[in-house]
N, C-alpha and C positions, 0 to 999 in steps of 0.2 A: 194136658197130661204131662208131667215131669218125667224125666228119666228114671228117677228113683221109684215112682209109683208104676211105671210101666215095666219095670223089671223088679219084681219083690225081692228075688235073692240078692240082687246087687243092693237094693235098699237097706235090707237087714245087714249086709256086710259093711256098708258106710256108717250106718246107724251105731254098730257095735264097735267100730274102730277108734281107738285112742287118738287125740290129736297127734299129728305128725310133725316131728321137729326136722327142719331142712338142715343140709350140712353146713350152709353159709349164711343162714338168716333170711336169704331170699331164695324163693323157690326157683329151681332149675329144671331143664328138661329131664335130667336124669332122676331127680326127686319125683317128678310126675310118673315117669316109666316105673320107677320102683314101687310106689303106691299103688298104681293101676295094676301092676304085675303084667306089664307088657314090655315090648323092646322100645328103645329111644327112637327107633325109625317108624315104629307104629304111632308114636306120640307126634313125630314131625308130620307124618301123613295126615293125622287129624287136625293139627294146627293150620296147615297149610291147605286143608281141603281137598286132598288128593283121594284118588280111587283106591280100592283094595282093601278097606278096612270094614268089618262086619258092623252093622248098626248099633248092636249092643255094646261092642268094644268102643265105638265112638261115643255112646253115652256115657260109658263108664270114665273114659278118659277127660270128657268135658267136666264131669262131676269132680274129678280129682282136680283138674285145673282150678275150677271155681273155688274148691275148698282151700287149695294151697295158696292161691292167689298168684298163680304162675303168670308172667308176662313175656311174651317173646321180646328179643332184643331188636329195637328199632334200627340199629346199625346193621345187625346181621341180616334183618329182613330186607334193608335197602340194598345191600351187597348182592342179595339174591335176585331182587326183582326190579331194582333201580327205582323203585317208588315206596314212599312211606305213607302216602295219603295224609300227610301232615303239611299245614300252612304255618309258616312261622311269622309272627308279628314281632318285629325288632324294633326296641325303643331305648332311648338313653337311660331314662328312669320312668317309674310309673307314677306321673303327675296327672292333674286332672285333664288337661288337653289328651294325653294318650289314652287314658282310661275311657273317656267319652267315646274316641274312635274305635276302641275295643269293643265296646258295646254294640255298635253298629256292624262291626266286622264278624263278631261271634253269632249275632242274630242271622246274618246272612249266610253263614255256613251251615246252619241247622238244616238237616234234611239232604245235605250233600255227603259225598263219600269221604269228605275231609275233616280231620280233627285240627284244632288250633293249639298252637304253642306259643305263648307270650314269652318273650325273652328280654331282659333287661341287659344291655351291654355293660360291660366293666369299664367305667370311665377311668382314664388315666389320671395320674396326680396333675397333669398339666391341664386338664379339663375335658371337653367334650370331643375333641378331634380324633377320628379314627376308630371309634368304637364299632361302627357298623361293618367295617372291613373285617375286623377281628371276629365279630359275630357270624358274618357269612362264612368266613374261613372254617369256624368251628362246626357250623351247622349244616352249610350247603352241601347238597349231594349225598349226605349220609342220614341226617335226621330230618331235613325238610325237603319238600318237593318245590317250594317256592317261597318268596318272602315278600311282606309288605314292611317297608321300612319309614319310621316316623321320624321326621326332621333329621335326616341324614347330614352330617357335617362335613363330609368330603365327597368328591366325585367318585363315581363307581363305574368306570368304564367297562368292566367285565365282571361276571358273577358265574359260578358253576350252576346256578338256578335262576329262573325268571324272578325279576324284582319289580316292584311297584313301589314308588316313593309317595309320601305324603308330606307336604310342607318342604319342599326341596331346598337343597344347599345352592348358593349362589352360582356355582359354575355351571357350564354348558354340558358337559359329558356327563350326563345323569340318565337313569332310568326313566321309563314312563312315569309321569308324576301327575298328582291330583292337587289342586290347590283352589283357594278362595280368591275372590277379587280384594286382595290386600290393599292395593292402592284406592279403589273406590270405597271400601269400608273405611279407611282412615280419613279419606276426604269428608265422607258423610259425618263421621264422629266430630271432626273439628269444625265442621260447617254447623253442625248442631250447637256447638259452644258459641260460635260466632253469632248465630242467629238469636241466642239468648242474651246477647250484648257483651260477651267477654271479648277483650282484645289481648290480655296477657295471659297467653295461652301457652303452657309448658307441655313438653313432651318427653316421656320416659321410653327411651328407645329399646328395641329387642335384641336378639343376638347378631352380632356382626357377621357371622358365617351363612346366616339364612336369608334367602331372597325375600321372605315375607316382611323381616324387620326393615329392609331397606325400602321396599314398596310401601310400608306403612308410614315410614318417615316422609317419603315423597309425597304422599297424599296429604299428610299434615302440612307440609312446607306449601305445596300448591294451593290448599284451601286457603291459607293465610294470604298468600300472594294475590289471589284472585279477589279477595275481600279487601285488598290494599293495606293490610297489617304489616307492619316491619317485622322481619323475622330476627328474633334476638337469641344469638347462639348460646347465651348463658342460660337460656330456658330449655335448652335440649340436653338431657343427661342420659348417660348408659345405664341400662337397667338389665341386660341379658336375658329378659323373660324370667328371671329367678326373683324369689321373694326377697332375699337378703340384698342383692344388689339394688332392687327397687326402693327398699327402705332407706339406703344410704343416699339415693337419688332425690327422694322426696325431702329428706332432711336438708339436703344442699339447696333444693329449689326453695324450699320455705324459710330458709337462713338468708336469702338474698334481701337486700335493702328494700326492694320493691318486688315482693314475692308475686307469684302468679294468682290469678282469681280462678283459673281452672287447669286442670291436669288432663291431657290425653295420654293413657298409657298403652303401649304396644300390645299388651295382654292382660287378661283379668287378674291373674296373680300379681302383675305389677301395680295394677288399679287398687287391688285389695290391700297391698302393702302401703300404698299411698294413704288409703283410707284410714288404716292403722295408725300411721305416724300423725295424721291430721286430729284424729281422736286424742292421741296422747298429748298433743299440744292444745287441746281445749278448743280446736276450731269447731265451728258448726257447720255440718254438711247437709244442704248445699249452699246456706247462706254465705258463709265465709270462703268456701272452696268447693268448686264443682269438679267432679271425677269422673271419667269415662274410660271404659276397658275396651277390650276386643277378645271374642271368642264366644262368651255366654256359656261358660261352665257352670254346673249346678251351684257352686258357691256365690256366684254373682246374684242370682235371685234371693239367696238364703243370707246374704249380709245385712248388716244394720248400719244405715238403711240400704235398700236393695240397690245394687250397682247398675247405673247405667252402662250399657255396652253395645258392641256390634256382634251380631250372632253369626257364627260359621254353622253350616248345617253339618255338623260333625258326624252324626249317625249316618246320614245320607252319603258322605265322603267315604266313610269307612265301607259301606255297603257297595259303593261304586268300585273301590279298590279291590274287593274281593272279586266282583264279576270281571273285571279287567284281567286279574292274576289267573282266574280260572280259564279265562279265554286264553291266554298265553299258553298254559298247560294243556290245552287241548289243541295247540297248534294253530291258533287264529291270529290273525293280524290285528293288533290292538294299537290305538293311538291315544295320546292324552286328550281327555275331554276339555271343553272350555272352562273357564274359571266358573266355580260355583259362587251364587251370589252373597253378599255379605249385607246384612239388614240391621238398620238402627233399632235398638231396643231401649228407649228412654224409660228410667225408672226414677228413683228419689234422690240420686246424687248429683243431678245437674238441674240448674235453675239459673234464673237471671241473677248477676251479681248484686250483692247488697250495697245500694249506694250510700247507705247511711253510715 
């Protein structure tokens, strides 16, 4: 039974009332008090669940709150209680890798007392560096109780709230972090190309400031060395984990007098960029050029042809990050887990080189 039907007199009053205009366009506690014909202190008691208000008045105030769309200020609530019950997910930008992590994070938060705030840091004109410190400064302690930072670019020695990082910066002074076996995944991807018979294997590198990019390059180099294949530096180009940079890298690689027969890209976005460049040049995939990526974002399976890649368990990583952060908020001791496994997913963009 709703408050309106349980109180016929109140229901008649609400149904007969004309739409209420607020003073500022956004409903305030004063608007609620005026429409409900109670004091501001009474509305405050209802909103904060305090004693001393009659049930009928509580029902009336809640009805007006719903009608006006009144929301309490998160900042004001945090100043009163030191908790907002909001977890912040801080990303540099909403790209496929971050969005897949968000899916796992949001699913794990369902049923808890916490809501989720996804926040994209404002990148400076110089690029990525420092966005997470600025974001934590704005949100920490006032809007969010804790943060999960995806691909932080700088070391974060101190924070006003507990922090978990995913795909961390290369520095040592970082929060508890979650990562995949980047080295092993890259080694497996390169070995897959070697086993198919490729010897001129190029690499489009990731971001210089991220540990994952360095480990993936190391895995690539070690696989070539173990196979007795000479590493040619002209086959290694910078891609920054970004589509535009990877397009330029792919053009440079395919413009070489002796271009590679295969490309291992440090992430799927870069691999898809290489696939685009190859298509524009009329190359057959995988007969003329094999391409493999890293991450297994949804677009990898949906590309034409479907992209071979190395899968990160992104949903599982996001879920684990939430559980660790909730542990920190509960005062528990939390340690970084071991690396999550990276699994080869061969599809239609890798095959033996065409010797014809």
